Residue, then its C-alpha position, 0 to 999 in steps of 0.5 A: x500499500x502507498x503511504x502518504x505523509x502530510x499535515x496534522x491529526x486535526x487541521x486547525x490554524x492558530x487564530x487570526x487575532x494571535x498575529x498581533x504582537x510587536x507589530x505596529x499598524x502600517x496605516x500611517x505609511x499607507x497614508x504617506x503614500x497616498x498623499x504622495x501620489x496625490x501631490x505628484x498628479x496635482x503637480x503634473x495637472x498644474x504644471x500642464x495648465x502652464x504650458x503656452x504656445x510658442x510663436x515665431x517673431x514674424x507673428x510677434x511682429x504683426x501682433x505688435x503692429x496690429x496693436x493687438x497685444x495688451x501687456x508683455x512680460x519678460x521672464x528673464x530667468x527663463x529667456x521667454x516673453x509672455x504675451x497677453x492679447x486684447x480681448x477684441x483680438x482673441x476671436x482671430x486666434x481662437x483656433x490657436x487658442x483652442x489647441x492648448x486644451x481647455x487652458x484658462x487662457x481661452x477664458x480671456x485672461x492672460x498670458x496667452x502665448x510666449x515668444x523665445x528670445x535671446x536675452x532681455x536687453x536684446x528683445x527691448x532694443x528690438x522692441x524699440x526698433x519695431x515700434x519707432x514708427x508707431x506714436x509714443x503713446x499707442x507703443x507697448x512696453x514690456x515689464x520684467x519679472x522672474x518666476x520659479x515653478x514647483x520643479x524648480x523648487x524641488x531641483x533646488x532647496x526642495x530637494x535637500x528638504x525632501x531628503x531630510x524629511x525622507x530619512x526622518x521617517x525612514x529612521x523614526x517613523x517607519x522603524x517598526x518591525x512590520x511596517x513597510x521600510x521598517x524591515x530595512x532597519x529592523x532586520x534583526x528583530x525576531x519574527x516569532x509570533x507571541x500568543x498571550x492573554x487575548x490571542x490565545x490558541x483554542x486547541x486542547x489535548x482533548x483535540x489530540x488522538x492517537x498520541x497517548x505517550x507523546x501526550x503524556x510527556x508533553x502534559x507533563x512539561x505543561x503541569x510543571x508550569x502550572x504547578x512547579x512546586x510539586x516537582x520542585x519540592x522533591x528536588x526536580x527542575x524543569x526540562x529545558x527542552x523537548x524535541x518532537x521527532x516523527x514523520x510528516x503528518x503524525x501531529x507533532x505541530x497539533x501537539x505544540x498547538x496544544x501546549x499553547x492552548x493549555x500551558x497558560x504561559x506566553x507561548x512564541x511560535x516560529x519556524x526555523x526558515x525565519x532565522x535565514x536571511x541573505x545578510x550576514x549576521x541577521x539570524x544570530x541577531x534575531x536568535x538573541x532578540x527572541x530569547x530577549x523577549x522571551x526573558x522579559x516574559x518568563x516563564x514562557x515556552x518558545x516554539x521552533x517549527x522545522x528546526x532542521x533548517x538551522x540546526x543542521x550539523x556544522x561542517x557539512x557541506x561548507x566551503x573551506x574558508x567561507x563564513x557560514x551564516x547558518x553555523x553562526x545562527x546555530x552557535x547563537x541558538x546553542x549559547x542561548x539554549x544553554x551557555x554561560x549567562x542562561x537564565x531559567x524560566x524558558x522551555x524550547x520545543x522543537x519539531x522535525x522529521x529530520x533529527x538525523x541531520x541535527x547537530x549533536x550539541x543541539x541534541x545533548x541534555x540541557x538543550x533538549x533534555x527530551x526527545x519525543x517520538x511522534x510515530x504513525x498511529x497503530x490501529x487503536x491510535x488510528x480508531x481515535x483519530x477516525x472518532x475525532x474526524x468523524x464527529x462533524x460528519x453525517x455518518x449512516x448506521x454502517x461506518x465502523x471506525x474500528x473497521x476503517x482503522x483496520x483498512x488503513x494501515x500505516x496512515x498518518x493523522x493527516x491522511x486520515x483526515x483527508x480519508x474522512x474529508x474526501x468521504x464526505x465530499x463524494x457523498x455530497x457529489x452523489x447527493x446523499x444524505x449521510x456518509x456511507x461505508x462505500x464512501x469511505x472505501x472510495x476515498x481509500x482508493x483515492x489517498x491510495x492510488x490517485x484520482x480515478x481516471x475514467x476517461x483514460x482510453x486503453x486499448x483491448x490489448x492493453x487492458x488485457x495485459x493489465x488484467x492478467x498482470x494484476x490477476x498474477x499479484x492476486x493469485x500469488x498473494x492468495x497462495x502464498x502463506x506469509x503474504x498480506x491478505x488480499x482486500x481488493x484487485x481493479x484494472x480501473x486506471x487511477x492517479x498519474x501512471x497506474x493502470x491498475x493496482x491490487x490492495x492488500x491488508x498488511x499486519x502491524x508488525x515491526x519485524x520481519x522474517x526472511x520467508x516474510x520477504x521472500x513471499x512479498x517479493x514473490x507476490x510483487x513479481x507475480x504480475x511479470x510473471x503472469x505476463x510471461x507465462x500467458x503471452x510469452x512477453x513481458x511489458x513496461x507495466x512492472x516498473x514499480x514492481x521491478x524497483x520495489x524488489x531490487x530495493x528489498x533484495x539489496x536491503x536483505x543483503x547489504x542492511x539485514x545480513x539475510x545472506x548465507x554467502x556474505x554472512x552477518x554483515x551490515x554495510x548500512x550507516x545509520x548515521x549518514x555520515x557526509x564524510x565517508x564518500x567511499x563505499x565500506x567494502x571492496x570491489x569484490x564484495x560489490x560483485x558478490x552482493x550484485x550476484x547475490x542480489x541477482x540470485x534472490x530476485x531470479x530464485x523468487x521469479x522462478x518460484x512465482x512462475x511455477x506457482x502461477x502455471x500450477x494455478x493457471x486455471x484459476x489465474x485464467x478465471x480471475x483475469x476474465x472476471x477482472x475484464x468483466x467486472x474491472x473490480x473484485x473484492x476478497x469475497x469475489x476471489x473466494x468465490x472463484x478460487x476458493x478459500x485461502x488454504x492459510x488460517x490467518x487472521x486479518x489485522x481487524x479480526x484480531x483487534x476484534x478478537x482481543x476486544x471480545x477476549x477484553x470483555x470476556x476477562x472483565x465479566x470473569x472479574x465481575x463474576x469473581x468479585x460477585x461470588x467472593x462477596x456472596x461467600x463473605x456475605x454468607x461467612x457473616x450469617x453463619x458465624x452468630x448461630x455457630x456461636x449460639 
C-alpha cells in the first residue's frame, strides 16, 4: 500500500487575532504613500496648465504692428516673453488658443502666447526698433519678472528638504518591525508570533488523538509550568527543552498547538527558516532578540517548527574558508539555550522529521532534555483519530471506526483527516444525506491510488495485459502463506501512471523474517510472471514492481545480513555520515552483492512462475472476471478460486478478537468479585448461629 505523509491530526489554524504582537499598524505609511501620489498628480496637472504656445518672431511683429497686444512680460530666468492679447483680438486666434486643450487662457485672461528670446536687453532693443514709427502713446512696453515653478523648487532647496524628511521617516517613523521600510532597519528583530492574553490558541489536549505516549510527556511539561512546587519540593528541575521527532503528518505541530492552548503562559511560535536571511549576522541577531523577548515574558515557551532548517550539523557542505551564516545562527542558538549566562524559565520546544541531520550539540541534555517520538498511529490510535474526524460528519449506521482503522495501516493522522474529508465530498457529490462505508472505501482508494481516470482510453490488448498482470499479483498472494491478505484488485486506471493495482491489508509488525520478505517479493513479481506465462512476452507495466523488489533484495543483503554467502554483515551507515564518500566494501564484495541480489530475485521469480503455472486455470478465471467487472474484492476471490488455504486472521479480526477477550476477562472478574462478596456475606450470617 502506498503511504502518503502530510499535515497534522487535526487541521486547525492559529487564530487570526494572534498575529498582533509587536507589530505596529501600517496605516501611517499607507496615508503617506497616498498623499505623495496625490501631490504628484496635482503637480502634473498644475504644471500642465502653465504650458503656452510658442509663436514665431514674424507673427509677434504682426501682433505689435496691428496693436493686438495688451501686455508683455519678460521672464528673465527663462528667456521667454509672455504675450497677453487684447479682448478684441482673441477671436482672431481662437483656433490656436483652443489647441491648448481647455487652458484658462481661452477664457480671456492671459498670458496667451510665449516668445523665446536670446536676452531681455536684445528683446527690448528690437521692440523699440519695431515701434519707432508708432506714436509714443500707442506703443507697448515690456515689464520684467522672474518666475519659479514647483519643479524649480524641487530641484533646488526642495530636494535637500525632501532628503532630510525621507531620512527622518525611515529612521524614526517607519522603525516598526512590521511596517513598510521597517524591515530595513529592524532586520535583526525576531519574527516570532506571541500567543498571550486574548490571543490564545483554542486547541487543547482533548483535540489530540492517537498520541497517548507523546501527550503524556508533553503534559508533564505543561503541569510543571502550572504547578512547579509539586516537582521542586522533591528537588526536580524543569526540562529545558523537548524535541518532537516523527514522520510528516503525525501531529507534531498539533501537539505544540495543544501546549500553546493548555500551558497558560506566553507562547512564542516561529519556523526554523525565520532565522535565515541573505545578510550576514541577521540570523544570530534574531536569535538574540527572540530570547531577549522571551526572558522579559518568562516563564514562557518557545516553539521552533522545522528546526532542521537552522540546526543542521556544522561543517556539512561548507566551503573551506567561507563564513557560513547558518553555523553562526546555530552557535547563537546553542549559547542562548544553555550557555554561560542562561536564565531559567524558558522552555524550548522544537519539531523536525529529520533528526539525523541535526547537530549533536543541539541534541544533548541541557538543551533538548527530551526527544519525544511521534510515530504513525497503530490500529487503536487510528480508531481514536477516526472518531475525532468523524464527529462533524453525518454518518450512516454502517460506518465503523474500528473497521476503518484496520483498513488504513500505515496512515498518518493527516491522511486519516484527508480520507474523512474526501468521503464527505464524494457523498455530497452523489446527493446523499449521510456518508456511508462505500464512500469511505472510494476515499481510501483515492488517497492510496490517486484520482480515478474514467476517460483514459486503453486499447483492448493493453486492458487484457493489465488484467492478467493484476490477476498474477492476486493469485500469488492468495496461495503464499506469508503474503498479506488481499482486499481488492482493480484494473481501473488511477493516478498519473497506474493502470491498475492490488490492495492488501498488511499486518502491523516491526520485525520481518526472511520467508516473509521472500513471499512479499514473489507477490510483487506475480504481475511480470503472469505476463510471461500467458503471453510469452513482458511489458513495461512492472516498472514499479521491479523497483520495489530491487530495493528489498539489496536491503536483505547489505543491511539485514539475510544472505549465507556474505554472512551477518551490514554495510549500512545509520548515522548517514557525509564525510565517508567511499563504499565500506571492496569491488570484489560489491560484485558478490550484485550476484547475490540477482540470485535472490531470480529464485523468487522462478518460484512465482512455478506457482502461477500450477494455478493457471485460476489465473485465467480471475483475469476474465476482472475484464468483465474491473473491480474484485476478497469475497469474489473466495467465490472464484476457493478459500485461502492458510488460516490467518487479519489485523481487524485480531483486533476484534482481542476486544472480545478483554470483555470476557472483565465479565469473569465481575463474576469472581460477585462470588467473593456473596461468600463473605454467607460467612457473616453463619458465624452468629455457630456461637449460639
